C-alpha positions as CSV (number, residue, x, y, z in Angstrom):
1,X,73.0,82.3,68.6
2,X,76.7,81.7,68.3
3,X,79.4,82.5,70.9
4,X,83.0,83.0,69.7
5,X,86.1,83.6,71.8
6,X,89.2,85.7,70.9
7,X,92.0,87.5,72.6
8,X,93.2,91.1,72.0
9,X,96.3,93.1,72.7
10,X,95.7,96.7,71.6
11,X,97.9,99.5,73.1
12,X,96.3,102.7,74.3
13,X,97.9,104.5,71.3
14,X,96.6,102.0,68.8
15,X,93.0,102.3,70.2
16,X,93.3,106.1,70.2
17,X,93.6,105.8,66.4
18,X,90.3,103.9,66.3
19,X,88.7,106.4,68.7
20,X,89.8,109.3,66.5
21,X,88.2,107.7,63.5
22,X,91.1,106.2,61.5
23,X,89.6,102.8,61.9
24,X,86.0,101.8,62.2
25,X,86.3,98.1,62.6
26,X,88.5,95.7,64.6
27,X,89.8,92.5,62.9
28,X,90.5,89.5,65.1
29,X,90.9,85.8,64.8
30,X,88.8,83.5,67.0
31,X,90.3,80.7,69.0
32,X,88.9,78.4,66.3
33,X,90.8,80.3,63.6
34,X,87.9,82.1,62.1
35,X,88.3,85.8,61.0
36,X,86.1,88.1,63.0
37,X,85.2,91.8,62.3
38,X,83.2,94.1,64.5
39,X,82.7,97.8,65.2
40,X,85.7,99.3,67.2
41,X,83.2,101.4,69.3
42,X,82.1,98.1,71.0
43,X,85.5,98.1,72.8
44,X,85.2,101.5,74.5
45,X,84.0,100.0,77.8
46,X,87.2,97.8,78.0
47,X,89.8,100.6,77.5
48,X,92.3,101.1,80.3
49,X,95.4,103.3,80.5
50,X,97.4,100.5,79.0
51,X,94.9,99.8,76.2
52,X,92.8,96.7,75.7
53,X,94.1,93.3,76.7
54,X,92.4,90.0,77.4
55,X,90.1,87.3,76.3
56,X,86.7,88.2,75.0
57,X,83.4,86.5,74.2
58,X,81.2,87.8,71.4
59,X,77.6,86.6,70.9
60,X,76.1,86.8,67.4
61,X,72.6,86.2,66.3
62,X,71.7,83.8,63.4
63,X,72.3,86.7,60.9
64,X,75.8,87.2,62.3
65,X,74.8,90.5,64.0
66,X,76.5,91.4,67.3
67,X,74.3,90.9,70.3
68,X,76.9,91.2,73.1
69,X,80.6,91.6,73.7
70,X,82.0,90.9,77.1
71,X,85.3,90.0,78.8
72,X,85.7,86.2,79.2
73,X,87.5,84.3,81.7
74,X,90.5,82.0,80.8
């Protein structure tokens, strides 16, 4: 398994576009500089009135499939 860390700043309006189906995936860059792509629906549990902000940890299996996405501490 592999753990990657990244930060997001997505406004509520921007995430609403994902929620309404205009975007299916989120693109991010890890703290190590790698490009990362994962399903936008995985962020639903992190949405607040101001959108999605913070540092996150994603765990992938050996086939690069998402196992877990959680908020990480700084």
